[in-house]
N, C-alpha and C positions, 0 to 999 in steps of 0.2 A: 834311548829306539832299538826296537828289536824286532828280530827276524818274527809271523807266527806258524811254528808248527802245525805243517798238513796246506799251507797255502803254496799255490806253486801260481804267483801274482806277476800281474805285468809290469816290467819295469817303469821308473814314470817315466819318463821320455821314451816307451813303448810306443805304434802308430800302429792299428790293425783299421781292417775293411771288416763289415759288416757288407759285401755283395755290394751296392754300390758306390758309399763314402765312405772317404776314411776314417778311421777313430780315437782318441789318444784316449785306449784304452788300460797306461800307465794316474793318469790324471784321474780318469773312472771308480778305480779302482781305488782309489784314495782320498778321493770324495766322495766316494760311496760304504768304506770303510768311518771317514769320523763322521758319518752322518747316524752312525749305529754304534755308537758308542758315547757323541755329546750327551758333555754331561750327566757319565756316569765314570763310574771311580773301575779300577781298573785292578784282578791280582793276574801275575804273569810268572810261569816261573820259569826258570833255564831249562834246557833241554841238550843244551850242550854249544856246538859253534857252527858253524857251515863253511865250505871250500877256502873263504873271504876273510872270514875269523872273529867273522860276526854272529851275534848272541841271538839266538830261533829259542823262540816260549813258546807254552803252550798260555792264551793268556786268556782270560772269566772275565765277564762284566759279570763285579762282586753282588751287585744286589738283586740275581737270578740266576745267578752260576753258566749262562747259558755261555759254549763256547763260542770263540771268536777262529778258529780252527778248522771249524767247520760248516 
């Protein structure tokens, strides 16, 4: 597991509001990323670590070169 460089994602259990209802935005963000990379091979280059000592990396889809942090 790595944190994506350049992405300020919601925490997995975070709940957000869209004006009328609550949205489990952390789970929605995880689901969106999984759909974006489904079946793809990724290449991640560590950039360092965060204040919790987790690896932060720039990751791209190998086939297309798409940067997942943008």
